[in-house]
N, C-alpha and C positions, 0 to 999 in steps of 0.2 A: 364357588357355591355357600348357599346358605346356612346357617347351624341350626339343627330344632335338638335341644336341651330334657331332656326326662329326668322326673325324679319320681322315682318309684317306692311309695310310700308302702312298706310292712311294719308288719308287730313286730317289736322284738322278741327274738327268739324263735324265729321263723327259721323252717331250716335251708339250712346251703343248697340242697340239691330242688327245693320247690322254686329259691327265689331264684337260682342257674336257669331254669327251664322257663319261670316268666319272666326272666330279663331278656332271652332270647326271643321268645314271644311276643313281647312288646317289641324289641328291635328291629324284628322281622315284618311289625305290621307298619310299622310305622315307615319302613323304609318303602314298603309299597305305596304306603299313603302319600308321601311326600316324597319321590324319589328324586327331588332335586337337591337334596337337604340331606347335609352332615348329619346322621343321630346318632343322639351321646346319650345313653341311658347309662343312671348314676343311682344306686342303692342308699335307701335313705341311712341306714346305719355308716354305709361310708361318708355320706357327708356331714352327719353329726360327727364323727370322727376329727374331722378334715377342719368345719367352720363354728361348732359350736361353743367353743372356748372363747375366738374371738368377739360372737355375739354378744354374751354376758348373759344369757338365760337366756328363757324357753319365749316368752312374747317376740322379742327382737331376734332370735332364731327362726319361728317357725312365720315370721314375716320374710325376712331373708330369704328364705326356702320361696313361699309363696308369687311374692310381688316385688324382690330384689331385682334390681339391676345392674347391670355389669357397667364398669364407672367408665371404663377408656369409649367403650364405642355406645350405648347409651339401650342396648338391647335386654331384654327378660335373662334373667340367669337362667329359667326354665322354663320353659316354654306351655311344659303340660305336667299334672302332676298325675302319676299314674297310681291307685289305689291297689293291696294286691287282696284285700275284703272287706267289703258291705259294712260290717261293727271294727269299728276302729276307737283307737286311744285319743284322750284329750289333745296332745300333741297333734294329731295327725288331721283330726278333728278344726283345730286350727287351722294349720295349713291348709284342710280343704274352704275354709269359707273365707279366709281372705284371700286365696287362687281365684274363686268365684267373684268376690269384689272386685278382685281387680282383673278381671275377665280373661284370665289365663285359663285355657282346656282342663277340665278335672275329669277321669275317667275312673272305673273299678275296672277287674280283668278277672277271671273266673277260671277257673281249673280245666275247662275246656277249650280255652283261649279265646273265648266272647271277650270284647270288651264295650260294656255301658256309659255313656255320657252323665256324668255325675254335676246335679247342679243344685245341690246343698247339703248339708247337715243336719241331723236332729239330736238334741240328744235323749238319750234313754234312761241312762242311769248316771247323775255326776256324782257318785262315787267309786264308782267303777272308771278310774284313771286308763286301764287296759282297753275295753271295747264297751265303755257305754254311749258312744254316739254311733248311729246309724248313716250310711250313705244313704239320700235321696236322690234316685236316676229321675231321667228324662222318661216323659212319656213315650 
């Protein structure tokens, strides 16, 4: 059975109840879409706590998430990045941009459970590190 790992990118301070709900929705949708794979959804907060210090800084960490490869098996650390909001902060914007460049799947999940494909990210306010970038969805 193949593995399919999903990075759930959410703003710092998102409520645990909302993240629990979105985590479950993403898990179920991907299990239905890829029934032959073992699906794992990892929250950004958990991955940050686990790997940020090892990476040494924001640029290295965002590259690790977006384009990292498992050392032993040479498979992507994350096959998909799923954002929980369309307005994102600087780190998530960097992850999205790098993931798109690495040809990884990027999507945004809405509160109603609908998932849209993301093709890029646009800077709206460079001074707003928490939500100054907007995801660009495919048409």
